[in-house]
C-alpha positions, 0 to 999 in steps of 0.5 A: 475480323469475322464481322468485317468479312461477313459484311463484305460478303453481304455487300458483295451479294447485294451488289450482284443483285443490283447489277442483275436487276439493272441488266434485266430491266431494259430487256423487260421494258423493251418487251413491254414497249413492243407489246404496246406498239403491237397493240396500238398497230392492231387498234389502228389497223382495225379502225382503218386509220393507218395510212402506211404498212399492211393496212394501207395495202388492203384492197378497197371494198367493191360496191355491191352490184345491187347498188349500181345505177344505170348511169354508172353501168352504161358509162363504160358501154360502147357509144351506141348502146350508151346513147340508146340507153340514155335515150330510154332513160330520158323517155321512160325513167330508170330501168327496173333491172340493172346489169353490167350487160343490159338494162330492162324496163317493164310495161313502159309506154306501149311495150311489155318490155324494153331491153338495151344491151351493152353488146349488139348483134350485127344486122344488115337489113335494111342497112348495116347496124347493131341490134342493141334495143329489143322491145316486146309487145303481147301479140299472138302470131298465127301459125301460118305467118311465122315463116313470113315474119322470119322472111320479112325481118330476121330481128323479129322474134315471135314466141307462141308460148309466151304470146309475144312479138319482139323487134330488135334494132338500134332505134325505137322508131325502127322497132315501131316500123318493123312491128307495124309492118309485121302486123300488115303482113299478118293481116294480109295488107302487105306481102313480105316483099312489099313490107321489105321495100316499104321498110327500106324506103321509110328507114331511108327517109327517117335518116334524113329526119322525115317521119312516118306514122309507121315510125311514130308509134304502133298503128294497132292496139297492143294487147294488155292481156296475155296472148300466151298459148300454152298448147296442150299435153300429148304425153301421159303423166307418169303413173296416171295414163292421162294426157289431160291438163295437170292440176293447177295448170289451166289449158290454153288452146290456140285461138284466132289472133285478137289484134285489130286490123291495121289502118290503110298505108299512108303511102 
């Protein structure tokens, strides 16, 4: 009887152990499956292959600004600046610098620099337009002519220090016209009033498709050499008591303009 009781106890213990194993097994399997599924999701997310869930909602990586092309930038520009930019690309090739707000060419054609701006500045002379195209040449304007050039055309910019003269308009032929007339004023070939009248007449003809030597190119030789005027110091350097040129910075005293005389007006 004792043997039968012992066997019964052993059987009962064994049954309880088996029952515990059966109950525990599914829970363990579920945890393992969840861990594997998590690992699979992490792998898929890192490789970018998941089309749903969190990975699909990640923002796209923007193209670096340095890789932007001129064409892609100007595609969203206003019509005028887009048109002018395309004309400069067709004539001078790809710009040296590309920005969301401007394109820059260096040493293109007769120009030291050409810039097309996305946003223009309103200008009413000789008729209303937007200045989106700025073109620059090396040119030393005599000190007594700065006021005359400012009275002639407010979109002319002369820099004594840089030794440059720039014209801004919405067309390259109008920049040629403005700079040629500026040179006439500097040379004494035209007064400011004469230059303004000539500008208006020639611009009106250009709108009808008629050309003029003044709109087809520069009628004087644009200098390749720098025309900069660094001036000279008048304040003592700290600790020296001297007003001379700093070491390594050559002096550059004002010199007479080197621009050749313009040819007589064809009109």
